[in-house]
C-alpha positions in Angstrom: 108.7 248.9 -187.3 112.4 248.0 -187.6 113.7 247.2 -190.9 115.0 243.5 -191.9 118.7 243.0 -190.9 119.2 239.7 -192.2 121.4 239.0 -189.4 119.8 235.0 -188.9 119.4 234.6 -192.7 122.7 232.8 -193.0 121.9 230.0 -190.8 121.2 227.3 -193.2 117.7 225.9 -192.6 116.3 228.7 -190.4 113.3 230.8 -191.3 113.2 233.5 -188.8 109.7 234.9 -188.2 110.4 238.6 -188.8 108.1 241.5 -189.4 108.6 241.3 -193.2 107.6 238.0 -193.3 104.6 238.4 -190.6 103.2 241.0 -193.5 103.7 238.4 -196.2 102.0 235.9 -194.4 99.0 238.0 -192.9 96.1 236.4 -194.5 97.7 233.0 -194.3 98.2 233.2 -190.7 95.1 235.1 -190.1 93.1 231.7 -191.6 95.4 229.0 -189.7 94.6 231.0 -186.7 90.5 231.2 -187.7 91.1 227.2 -187.0 90.6 227.6 -183.6 87.6 227.8 -183.5 85.2 224.8 -183.7 82.7 226.1 -186.5 85.2 227.5 -188.7 87.2 223.8 -188.7 84.1 222.5 -189.9 83.4 225.0 -192.6 87.0 224.1 -193.6 86.7 220.7 -193.4 83.4 220.7 -195.6 85.0 223.2 -198.7 88.6 223.9 -197.7 88.8 226.0 -201.2 86.1 228.3 -200.2 86.8 228.8 -196.7 90.7 229.7 -198.0 88.6 232.1 -200.5 86.7 233.8 -197.8 90.3 234.4 -196.0 91.5 235.5 -199.4 94.3 233.1 -200.0 96.3 233.6 -203.1 95.9 230.6 -205.3 99.5 229.6 -204.4 99.0 229.8 -200.8 95.7 227.8 -201.5 97.8 225.1 -203.7 100.6 224.5 -200.8 97.9 224.1 -198.0 95.8 221.4 -200.2 99.2 219.9 -200.8 100.3 220.1 -197.0 103.4 221.7 -197.9 104.2 223.7 -194.7 107.5 224.0 -195.4 107.2 226.5 -198.6 104.5 228.6 -196.9 107.1 229.1 -193.8 109.7 229.4 -196.1 108.3 231.5 -198.9 104.5 232.3 -197.9 105.2 234.2 -194.6 103.5 231.6 -192.6 103.9 231.1 -189.0 104.7 227.6 -188.2 102.9 227.9 -184.7 99.8 228.8 -187.0 100.3 226.5 -189.6 100.2 223.6 -187.1 96.8 224.2 -186.7 95.8 223.6 -190.6 97.9 220.2 -190.5 96.0 219.0 -187.3 92.7 219.9 -188.5 93.4 218.7 -192.4 95.5 215.5 -190.9 
């Protein structure tokens, strides 16, 4: 795996989905990807916190997901915008 170069971090408002960010957001992105399955979407809708707990999300991640703060999840949490779109579509 290559090291982080920071070559794109100087562009204001840009958050490049790097290997480091991918590693940081692994559980978050795995949780979001799981919502592709209808039974998982129903489980999430019936008890969001329990479903996020089952995927090992941190308290910070759960707080941001429940608040719909996807910007923070991308910037600070290593979330993939493509995965978080699924969470937004399920959560409303």
